[in-house]
C-alpha positions in Angstrom: 22.6 11.8 5.8 19.5 13.6 7.0 16.2 12.2 7.8 14.7 13.1 4.4 17.4 11.1 2.3 16.8 8.4 4.9 13.3 8.4 4.0 14.1 8.6 -0.1 16.1 5.4 0.6 13.9 3.4 2.8 10.3 4.1 1.3 11.1 2.3 -2.2 12.4 -0.8 -0.2 9.4 -1.1 2.1 7.3 -1.0 -1.4 9.1 -3.9 -2.6 9.3 -5.9 0.3 5.4 -5.0 1.0 5.0 -6.1 -2.7 6.6 -9.5 -2.1 4.6 -10.1 0.8 1.5 -9.5 -0.6 2.6 -11.8 -3.6 3.5 -14.8 -1.3 0.6 -14.4 0.9 -2.1 -17.4 1.1 -4.6 -15.4 3.1 -6.5 -12.9 1.1 -7.3 -10.6 4.0 -3.6 -10.5 4.9 -2.7 -10.3 1.2 -5.5 -7.0 1.1 -4.5 -5.5 4.4 -0.6 -5.6 3.0 -1.6 -4.2 -0.4 -3.0 -1.1 1.7 0.3 -0.6 3.3 1.6 -1.0 0.3 -0.5 2.0 -1.4 0.0 4.1 1.8 3.8 3.8 1.4 3.2 4.9 -2.3 1.6 7.6 -1.4 4.4 8.9 0.8 6.8 8.3 -1.9 4.7 10.3 -4.4 4.4 13.1 -1.7 8.5 13.0 -0.9 8.7 13.4 -5.0 6.7 16.8 -4.7 3.6 15.5 -5.8 1.2 15.9 -3.1 -2.0 15.6 -5.5 -1.3 12.4 -6.7 -0.2 11.3 -2.9 -3.7 12.4 -1.6 -5.3 10.2 -4.4 -3.5 7.3 -4.5 -4.4 7.5 -0.7 -7.8 8.1 -0.9 -8.3 5.5 -3.8 -5.8 2.9 -3.3 -5.6 2.7 0.1 -9.2 3.4 1.0 -11.4 2.6 -1.5 -9.8 -0.4 -3.0 -9.4 -2.0 -0.1 -12.8 -2.0 1.2 -14.1 -3.1 -2.0 -11.9 -6.0 -1.6 -12.7 -6.6 1.7 -16.4 -6.8 0.7 -15.4 -9.3 -1.9 -13.7 -11.3 0.2 -16.5 -11.3 3.0 -19.3 -12.1 0.0 -17.2 -15.3 -0.5 -16.7 -18.4 1.0 -13.7 -18.9 2.8 -12.1 -22.5 3.5 
């Protein structure tokens, strides 16, 4: 099994694990950070599927901008 085949097998599993961790997280900041990691894993998967334009868009919008918006929104609310 080559490294590329291994990546193609492991990345989808990591995406599912990350999604479950996001859904089960009780702390919002932790969930947002895991969501950013999930988005980066998705962008890696898109790159492996020979869609670099979609990978760049997912990394830029999904991981960076969306994470920043969520963090600013969480900081604007009171945490208990």
